[in-house]
N, C-alpha and C positions, 0 to 999 in steps of 0.2 A: 372275491367280492371286495376285499380291502384294496386290491390293485385298481379296480374300476373306480372306486371312490376317490382315491388319490389322483388318478389320471383325470377324472372329471373335474376335480377342483383346479388342477393346473390349466385345463382347457378353458374353464370359465374365466380365469384370470387373463388368459390370452385374448379373450373376446371383448375386453372392455372398450377398446377403440372401435372394434367392428360394430358393437351395439350402438355406440354414439353415431357412427356413420349411417347406420340404418335409420336411426331416429331422424337424422337430418334429411335423408332421402324422403321419408314419409311426409315431412312438413315442407318440402321444397328446399332441397339442400343448398346451402350457401357455398360459394366457390371457395376452395382451399386457397385460392389466390390471395384472399384477404388475410392470410396468415402473415404476409409481408405488410406490416402496418405502417412503416415510416422509413424514409431514406433521408439522411442529412449529410451534407457536404460542408465541412468547415463551419459547423453550427448553423447552417442554412438549410431549412427543410425544403425538399423538392416534391413536386407533384408529377404524376404520370398517368397516362391513359392505359387501360387494360389492353394487352396485346402489343403495345408500342414499346419502343426503346427509350431509355432514360439517359439523357446526357449529363455527365458529372462535370462538364467543363474541362478546363485545362489544368493540369498539375494539382489535383485535389490532395490536400495535406491529410485530411482525416475523413473517411467515408464510413458512415454508421448505418447499418441495416438493422431495423427493429422488427422482431418477429414475435408471434404469440398466437394464442387461440383467437380465431376470427371473431369479431364482435357479435355477429349474428349466429354463431354456432351454438347448438344445443349441448355440445360437449363442453364440460368444464375442465377436463383433464386431457391434454394432448401432448405428446412427446415428439419433438422435431430434431432433425439433424440438417446441416447446411453444407453447401459447397459453392465457392466462387470459382467458376471455371474461366480460363485454364489455370488460375493461380493456385487453387487447392487441388491437389491430386487425390486426396481421400476425403470422405465425408467427415465433417467436424460436428462434435456434440460437446458443448461446454457445460461445466457445472455438474453438481450432484455427486455424492460420494456415500458409500457405506463402509463399515469397517469391522474387522475382527480385533478384539482387544483382550489383553491380559491385564486384569486388575488385581492389585495387591492390597491386602488388609492386615492391620496389626492385631494384637491379641484382643483389643477392645472392640474389634469389628469396624474400625475407622479405615476409610480409603487412604492409603499412604503413597500410592504411585500406580502408574499404569503405562503400558506399552501399546500404542495404537498402530495397527497395520491397515492402511487405507486401501480402498478399492474404488476406482472410478473408470468410466468408459466401459469397455468390454474386455473380458479375459481372452487369452490367446486362442483357446479352443472353442470360443462361442460362435454359433452360426444361426442364432435366432430361435431355436427351439430347445426345450428341455431334453427331448429324447435323443437328439443327434449331436449335442455339444459334448465336449470332453473336458475333464477336470485338469487343472494345472496344479502341480505340486509346489508347495512353498516350505522353506525351512529357515527359521530365524533364531538367533541367540538372544536371550533375554536375561539381564542381571536382576536379581531380587533387590529391592531397596533395603537400607540398613535395618529398619524396624519391621520388615515383612514377616507375617506368620502364616498367611494362607493366600490362595489366589483363586480367581474366577476366570472362566473363559466366556466372552460375550460376543455374540454376533448381532449387529444392530444396523438399522437404516437411519439413524439419527444424525447423519452427516450434514444435513441442510434442510431447511424448512420446505423446500420444493422438490426434494429428491423422490424419484420414482424408479422402479425397476425391480430386479431380482438379484439376490446374492445367496449362493448355496455353498455350504461347507460339508466336508466329509472326512472322517478319520482324523480328528484333531487329537494330537498326542503331545502332552507336556511331560518332559523328562528332565531328570537331574543329571548333569554331566558327571561322569566318573572322574575322580581325582587320580585314579591309577590306570587310566586308559582302558578301563573295562567297559562293559555294556552300560548304556545309560539306564537309570532307574525310572520307570514310568510312574508319574505322580497322578495324572488325570488323563482320561480318554473319553472322547465323545461316543455316543451310542453307535454301534455298527449297523450296517444295513440289515443284518439278521435281527438285531435288537428291535429295530423300528418296524420290521415286518409284522411283529406281533401286536401292533397297536390297531385299534378299531376305527380311528378317525384321524384325518389329516391334522387336526388341531389338538390332538391328544399329546400331552407332554410325556416323554419317556421317563423312566425312573431316574431320579437325580438331576433332572433338568426342568427348567421353567420357561414359559414365554411371558414376555413383559412388554412395556411401552404404552403409548397412548392408545394404540389399537393392537392389542396382543393377538387378535385373530389373524393378522397378516403374517405372524410367525407360524409356520406350518411345516409339515413333512411332505416332501415331494419325491417323485421318482424321476431320476435324471441319469443322463449318460446313455450310451448306446452299446458299449461292449466292455463290461457288462452293464446292465441297468442296476442302479443303486438307489436305495432310499436314503435320503439325507435331510439334514436340517436346513431350512431355507427361510428367507424373508421375502415375500412377494408384496412389495409396497406399491399400491395403486392410489394412495391418498397423499397429495403433496404436503398437506398440513399435519400429518400424523406420522408416527414411526412405530416400529415393532422390533423386538429383539428376543434372542434365545440366550440363556445363560444357565450354568449349573446352579443347583440349589446351594444354600448356605451349608446344609448338612454334608454335601458331597464335595465341599471345597478342599482343594489339595493343600496339605501342610508343607510349608517351605521354611527354610532357615534364612536369616538375614544375610544379604550379600552373596548368596550362592548363585552359581551359574546354571541357567536352564536352557533347554532346547524346546522350541515349539515348532511342530510341523503339521501341515494339514493340506487337504486338496480343496480347490475352490473353482467355481465358475460363476460369472456374473455378467449382467448387462445393466448399466446404471446411467440414468440421465436425469433431466429435470422437466417439470411441467410449469412453465412460467413465461411471462413476457421478458425478453432479454435483448440486449444490443450486441451486435458484432461489429467491431471496428477494424478497418483496414487502413494502413498508412498510405504513403504516397503510391498511387497506382500509376504505372507507366501507360502511355497512350496505347489504345487498342480497344477491342470489343470483348465484353465479358458477359457471363450469364450467371446470375445469382439464383441458386436452387434451394428450395426448402422442401424436405421430404418428411412426411408423417410416418412414424414408426409406432409399433405396438409397445405394450408394457415390457415385452422381452426383446425390444430392439429390432423387430422384423418389419420391413417396409409394408405398409398397408396398401400401396398402390396409388395413394393420393399425393400430389406434388404441386407446389407453386413455383413459378420461375419469373424472373425479370431480366430482360436484356439491358445492359448498361454500356455506355460508350464514354471513353476518356479521349478528349480531343488533343490533337497535336498542338503544342504551344506555338504561338505566332513566331517566336524567335528562332524556331527550327524550320520555318517555312522559307522557300526560295525567294519570294518577293521581299521578305524582311531583310535578307542579306544584300539584295540588290539595292534596296533603299538605303541601307546603312553605308554601302560603298559610295553612293551619290552624296550622302550627307557628309562623309569624311572629306570628299573632294571639295565640297562647298566650304567646309570649315577651314580647310587650309588656305583658301583664298581670302577669307575674312579674318584670319587670325591676327594680322597686324592691326587692323582697326579695332578688333576686340580688345587687344592688350592695352591700346591707348585708352579706350573707354574704362577698362578696369582700373588703370592707374588713377584716373579721375575719381572713380567711385570709392577707391580706397582712401583717397585724401578726404573725401566728404564723410566717409564712415568713421574716420578717426575723430572728426569733430563731434559726431553724434554718439560715439561709443560710451562715453562716461554716463550719459543720461540713460542709455538703453541697457547698461550692464545689470542694473538691479532687476529689470524685467526678465532678462535672459537667465539670471541665476534662479529666479522663481520658476521659470518655465522648466529649467533643467531638473530642479528638485521635484516638480510635479510629475515630469515624465519618468524619472527614476522610480518614484513611489508608485505611480499608477500602472506603469507598464512592466518595467523590468522586475520591480519588487513583487508584483502580483504573479508574474510567470515563475520566478524562483520559488515563491511560496507554494504555487501549484505543484511544482516538481517535488517539493518536500512532502506535501500531502500524498501524492501518488506513490512515492517511494515508501512512505510510512505504511500505506495500505498494503502494498506489495510485500513489505517486510512481515506483515502479520498473516499473509496468505499461506495457509498450510500446504497448498499444492506445490509450492516451490521448495527446492532443496534447501538444506541448512546453509550451504555455501552461498546460494543466491540471496537468501534472506540477510546474510551477513553483509553482502555487497549492497543490498538496498538500505541496510542500516547505516553503512558508511555514507551512502549518497544522501540520506536524510540528515545526518549530522553536518556534512559539508554544506548542504543547501541552507540549513538553519544558520550556520555561521555566516554564509554569504548574505542571507536576508538581514542579519544584524548589522553587517558591514555596510550594506546598501542604505539602510535606514539611518545609520550614523552619518553617512555621506550626505543624505538628503537633509538631515538636520544642520550639518555644517555649511552647506551652500545656500540654504534658504534664507533670504534677506530678512524675513519676518522674525528670525531668531537673533538678529543683531542687537541684542540688549541683555542687560545683566539678569533680569528676571528669567528670561528663557534659559540662560546658562544654568541658573540654580535649579529650575524645574528638570532640565535634562539630566544634570548630575544626580538628582534625587532618584529619577526613574532608572538610570543606568546602574547606580550602586545597589539600589533595592533589587533589581533583576539579577545582578551578579550574586548577591547574598542568597536570594531564593534558590537559584540554580545550584549553589554550593552548600545549601542547607545551613547557612550561618544566620544567627540572630543579628538583627540590624537595628540600630537606634539612630535616627536622623534628627538633628537640631538645625533648623534653617531659619535665620532671621529674615524679616521682610527685605526684599531686594527691589530696588527701583527699576522701572521699565524704561525710564527716559535716559538711561546711561547706555550709550552705544558701545558695542563690543564687536570688532570685526570678525569675519568668519575664520581668518587665520588664527586669531587669539582664541576663539571658542574651540577650534579644532585642537590646538595644543593643550589647552586646559583639560578637555575631555580625555585626550589620549594619556596625559599624565595621570589623571585620576584612575583611568582604566588600568594603567601599568601598576599603580599602587595597590588596587584591589586584586589584580592578578597575583602580585607577590604575596598578599595576605593569604589568598586561597591556595596557592601552590606551596608556600614555604612555611607559613606561620603556625599552622596547626591550631588555629584559633577557633573559639566557639562563638564569639560575639565581635561585631565591628561597630564602633561609634563614630559618627560623622558630624562635624560642625561646619556649616557654611554661613558666612557672615559678611556684612559690608558696613564699615564704620569710617565715616569721613570720606576719604577717597581710597580706602584700602579694602580690597576684596580678598578674603581668606578662606581656604579650604583645609580642614584638619581631618585626617583619617587615622583612627586609633584601633588597634586590635589587642586582644588579651592573650595572644599566642606565646610561643616559646621565646621570642625576642632574639637579639643577636648583638654583637659588638661592632658598631659602625666603623670604629678606627681599625679594627682587625681585618675587616672585609669591606673596604670603602666602595667596592663595586657591587656588593650584594644588594638584593632586592631592587635592582634596576635603578639605583640612585643616580648614577651618571646619566642615564637616559632621561630621567625626569628633570634633572638639573639643566640639561641642554634645552629641553622644551621650554622651561620657565625662563631661562636666560634669553632664549630666542625672542620672547615677547616682552622682555623688560621686567620680569618678575624674579622670584627666588624660591628655592626649595630647600627645606631643612628636614632632618630626621633625628628622632630621639629614640633610643632603644638600649636595653641591656638584657643579658640572658635571663630568661624566666620572668621578665616584666613586660612583655609585649613590645609593641613599636608604635610610634606616632609619626606620620608624614604630614608636613605642613607646606601648602602652596600660598604665596602672597603675590598680589599684583596691584599696583596703584593705577587707578583709572580716574578720569575727570568727568564730572557731571555735565559740564557745558562744552568741553572741548572734545574733538575726535581723539581716538586712541593715539598713544605716543608714537606708534609705528607708522602713522599716517597712511594706513592701508585699509581704512574701514570699508571702503567700497571695492576692494580688490578681491577677486575670487580666490579660494584656496585651491 
């Protein structure tokens, strides 16, 4: 009787997709073809006719297929897998995960650490049914945290808000490693198949174990495996917005000692996916014919027999066509005949361009600054954001996330350098007020990143005093070098900055309360020589005052004229 109840429960879980399909049939079933909701090529949405082929054009950089539950479907939960033939050799199912976790608690009952073993996709022995799939054995080493006193074993489907599927575990054993190469000491063991056979209902918890989660009823006992059939703990999750879990009770928690080495081994089988609208992105597709297939599968990952497909075509680029190379050869021949006349015309154009260059130079600088900011800066920022998200993606390995972290840091440094270049070449910043504003922002950002307290004292700076991009660039780089030295060498807690303009003297003072040093004993320390060269290059001077234990002060001074162009005579020359 118990066996029939358990089997009936598993069968009912398998029929959730079939029931939805029957309901659609009764009300005029919509086509599963509508599971392909949208196709975009390089951010441009395409339309197609049912049964026809869809052209993606030539050399598509990014092709996005959006799939999900058809809008007119009576089913709210559907699980799909996809394949782009002939590119994908196997069916793809992205997203969704469940996990088996070892949680550690201290003497006060607080969680102090955990080791998560993720499961996603399908286990090696899975074939779409509970009865004929086989368990896979896993064995993992787990160190206890320094303040651990007890542990729990948890089986959960809380790996994502849209996760559906099944995860079954059997014969979980947590052992303490022997320090003398003896047999491990068993600390905690899950109920055996014989223990579970004595329960009267699939949702009844065995002694020492509890089901939990937002829908505990999805944590149940099932009969799985073929040779032999075993009763085991399982989570049958058919609700994308809920989760369930099994865990041992607090009273049966295993006692552990801090920092001791443990073994955890168990048998598992699973089929895990998601029920949600999602996008599948393919990079540059070579020319050819493709078929994008979307196959509906049940809760246990077994095909239901319903499938959507779309034929797509990537065209051959024109530059690989025969007519293009013939035209190119004819053009090259004509170009050689006209080359002499062309060179003569170019010499005349260059002479005229030199006369107009001075007037057009400011407009060109502004255009360059805008292009760098709007195009290149935005693209590098996008790279930083994408690598940052990938860095937090738990599905990637630790090594991959470290690589993504390095990409994020490098791209952020590149963004900062690009925006500094934009500021330097933008002619709208060729004035003293803009220099003061930029130094304030730059120094404040550096202090924030280095967790330094910063005090800024900036006197009113006139906007009508012109400062060339070359002078602005050297002042900003010298200030950056001074702040870099403070952050790297000074060991300071606070930085005080004074920026002033008195008469025709522009002055910048940067003081830190760090360890200080002896300038005469180390004249090249703190980048003094480099800052001196920058200030001398633009007609200014740099001085430093410091002594051991008394911090350091770096001063930049530059004389500028209110009515005259800068002394270097290069106010309109690009950096």
